[in-house]
C-alpha positions in Angstrom: 46.8 80.8 -18.2 48.8 79.9 -15.2 51.9 81.9 -14.4 55.3 80.3 -13.9 55.8 82.2 -10.7 55.4 80.4 -7.3 54.1 82.3 -4.4 55.3 81.1 -1.0 53.2 81.8 2.0 54.0 80.9 5.7 51.1 79.8 7.8 50.6 79.2 11.5 47.5 77.7 13.2 45.9 76.3 16.3 45.6 72.6 15.6 42.5 71.7 17.6 40.4 73.7 15.1 41.5 71.4 12.2 41.5 67.8 11.1 45.1 68.0 9.9 46.6 69.6 6.7 45.5 67.4 3.8 42.1 67.9 2.2 39.6 65.3 3.4 35.9 65.0 2.5 33.5 66.4 5.1 36.4 67.6 7.4 37.8 71.1 8.1 41.4 71.0 7.0 44.1 73.6 6.6 44.7 72.9 2.9 41.0 73.1 2.1 40.4 76.3 4.0 43.5 78.1 2.6 42.7 76.8 -0.9 39.2 78.2 -0.7 40.5 81.6 0.6 43.1 81.8 -2.1 40.6 81.0 -4.8 38.4 83.9 -3.5 41.4 86.2 -3.5 42.8 85.1 -6.9 39.3 84.8 -8.5 40.3 81.5 -10.1 41.0 77.9 -9.1 44.4 77.2 -7.5 46.4 74.2 -6.5 47.8 74.8 -3.1 50.8 72.7 -1.9 52.2 72.4 1.6 55.8 71.6 2.3 54.6 69.2 5.0 51.5 67.8 6.6 50.2 67.8 10.1 47.8 65.4 11.9 44.5 66.4 13.5 45.0 68.7 16.5 48.6 69.5 15.8 49.7 73.2 16.0 52.0 74.7 13.3 54.1 77.8 13.3 56.1 78.7 10.2 54.7 76.0 7.9 55.5 76.8 4.3 53.0 76.4 1.4 52.9 77.6 -2.2 50.5 78.2 -5.1 50.7 79.6 -8.6 48.4 82.6 -9.3 47.5 84.0 -12.6 49.7 86.8 -13.7 47.1 89.5 -12.6 47.6 88.8 -8.9 49.9 91.3 -7.4 51.9 90.7 -4.2 50.2 93.8 -2.7 46.9 92.0 -2.6 48.3 89.0 -0.6 48.5 90.6 2.9 44.7 91.3 2.7 44.1 87.7 1.7 43.5 84.5 3.6 44.2 85.5 7.2 42.3 85.3 10.4 42.7 86.6 13.9 44.6 84.4 16.4 42.3 82.1 18.3 39.3 82.7 16.0 36.7 80.0 16.4 36.1 77.7 13.5 33.0 78.5 11.4 29.8 76.7 12.3 29.3 73.5 10.3 
């Protein structure tokens, strides 16, 4: 059962590591990467929405996104969730 609560997150990223925001087959995108990380954290499928989109190679700072977790996800677990060190290299294909 999906909760009625929206969780807002704010993301920033180095654009050259990504092929834009929106999920695209065979490409590394922000939406796909964050969705996968949130699903691992939440332990269930999530729909992850961005308040805007970026093109390939574009940096973002303060981009807002949201998702609806099941009720058992506490806000305390979120800071340990989908984050990475600044400048971290992309994973190998």
